[in-house]
C-alpha positions, 0 to 999 in steps of 0.5 A: 126683406121681411114679407110677413104682415101684421096679423090678428089672431085668437087663442081659445082654451075650453078649460075644465073650470073656465073658458078663456080667449086672447085676441092678439096681434102678431107683428111682422117680426113675430112680436105678440101684443095682447088686445083682449083677454077674456075669462068666463066660468064653466062647469065642464070639469065639475060635470066630468070629474063627478059624473063622467059626462058633460050636462046639457046645461053646461053644453048650452052655457059653453055654446053661448059663451063661445058664440060671444067669443066668435063675435069678438073675433069678427069685430077684430077681424081675427081670421086665424085661431087655435081652440083647444080643450083639456081634461074636462072635455078629454075625459068626458064620455060624451065628448064627441057629441059636445065637440059636434055641438060646439062646431055646429052652433059656433063654427069653432073646431075645438081640438082635444089635446093631451097633457103632453101637448098642453105642457109644450104650449105652456113651456113655450110661452114661459121661456118668453115670460121668464127670461131667467129660465135660461139661467136655471137650466144647468143648476136645474129646476122643477116645474110644477104645473097644476091643472084642473084634472091633473098636475105635472112635475117636470125636472130640468137637469144639466141643461135639458129636460130629464123627465116629466110625471103626470098625476091625476090629482089636479086642483079641481079633481082633488076637491071634487073626488073628496067632496063627500068627505068635506062635510064629514070632517073639521079638517078638510085640508088635512084630508086633501093633503093625505090624499095628495100624499098617496098619489105622489109618494113614489115621485118624492124620492126622485125629486128630493135626491136632486136638491133642486134650488129653483121651482117654477109654478104654473096653472093652479091659479098661481097668479091669483095666489100671488095676488092674494099674497101681495094684498096681505103684504107678505110678498113684494113682487107677484113674480116670486112667492117665498115659502114663508109667504105661501105657508102664511097664506095657507094657514090663513085660508085653511079655516075659510070656506069657498064662499068666504074666500070668494067674498073676502077677495072678490073672486068668482066661486070657480076661482075660490074653489080651487085656491086651497087645493092648489096651495096644498099641491104647491106646498107639497112640491116645494117641500121636496126641494131646497128652493126658497120659493116659487117663481111665477112667470104668469103664463097660461095655455092660451099664451102658449097657443099664441107662442105656437102660432108664432112658431108656425109662422116664423122659424124661431130659435124657441122652436129648435130649443124645444125640439132639443128638449123633447129629444133629450127627454126621449133619450132619458126614457130610453136610458130608463128602460135600459136601451144600449146607448151606442147601438141606439145612437148608431141606428138613429143616425143611420135612420135619419140619414136614410130619411134625408137622402131619400126625401125625393122618394118618400116625400114625408115632412120634417114632423115625420122625420121627428117621429122617426127619430123618436121611434129610433131612440126607443125601438129597443126599449122592449128588450128590458122585458122580453128579448124574444118579443121585444118589438111588441113590448117596445110598442106597449112602453111607447104607448104608455109613455108621456112625451112632451109635444106629441098628440095621441095620434102621433104617439100611435105612429111612433109606437107602430114604427118601433113595433115594425122595425124588426122581423114583423111587417104590418098586417091587416090582422094587427089591431095596432095597425088596423086602427090607424087611418089609411094615410097614417098606415102609409107613414108608418110603413115608410118610416118602419121600412127605413128603420128596418134597414138602419137596424139591420146595418148595426145588427152586430151592435159593433157600429161598423158602418161609418156613413151611408151615401144613397144614389138612385139608378132606375128603380134601385137605391144604391146604399154605399156604406163606408166601413173598414170591417167585415159586414157579411152579417149586416149585408145579410140582414139588410137583404132580409129587409130590402123586400119590404122597403121596395114594396113600400117605396117602389125602389129596390135597395142595394148595398154596396161597399165604398170603393167596390164596383159591385154590391 
């Protein structure tokens, strides 16, 4: 029997170019029905990208708009909501003040998310809105996601997410950064194209080599671009923009000013201002592929937030699928940095086995387990830089990585877990550890203690341990290993790290071979 009740919720995107909110009902089966979809312009992004600070005027206007959103939420009795902000707020030097003003004056807690979190939310929604996406997974496809501050190119190949590259050259930033040149040239679109080329030149060979035949477009006013193409009668459906149609629209719009575009197509100035930069970016990526056009699923960040709220409430297959995509991309990252695959797999399996069998002791959750899995896969990536200080290099590589779905805080935890998998243990003098919240220090220490033991059991890289069974005896945890090999070195390494495990967990780990009476 389904015990879930229908619920009215709200998803709010405090964006760089607009403030948007969806009011929706989630029924007992997890189906989402849109009740209201609201859009208001904002100058947050223009302020940040030009001056690095959000003006008082923009703060006041944003507050007034969000107060209106809150009133509508109350009218619909929407008690649960998600409110997020992206690059416009994220990169502002005065973002903490702005967030506090919004909280005090509207009652809304706005979460600042990074690009990898934003990507996950949008991709979740895309799976529902573009059913054909499943058919694209094995031949492969390219997702081009244009935001106000940056853009992302994600490649799915052989059924899984291979890599994602984030580039700080979104549609609004592209125009704002080059704004002073607009009045100095008669061909501003060509200037934008040249600037874009300078930002993506290293990415082009990687994408061209894959001969992608499917491209999906997100953000960048792609829905408006499709609508303009339909008005010009150069496409039949808004779900697909052919390469020929996109080129025709570009030729038509490149001679027009923002004001002319806004007037001609009845668009707000903020929308009209980013149409041309968005088309330039989409065209450039389309040229790297063998695709005949761009698929338009019509999804936004606020749709993605709704999808994530459904995943929180229901155990959906989509949630599991995206977890698999995330882990696949992490394996790709490890391979890129030369991690030894079989050793990595062995250590990861052992670490997760330790986590699962000692749940009653550490009492961490499934999200913490995923952090451990990612840290285990990447624990050795620093070897590609320096074999003697590789753990610290692993930390730095992870901190510089862009892994879908993880917040900045979670990336710090993953990097620290990998940092402490070897000889070092966390110390107050270590800045990377000292800067963590107290609760996160405990999480890092517990997960690092597990990873230390897992790595110790494959110190020879010969994968001698087939399985671990863990049992408790008073204040000891008995690790019974199934192996047919000489494990003297593994036993010694295990004993070297057992003290830290006991200090953190409160139980002394003791190693025992299957079939023997004593450890």
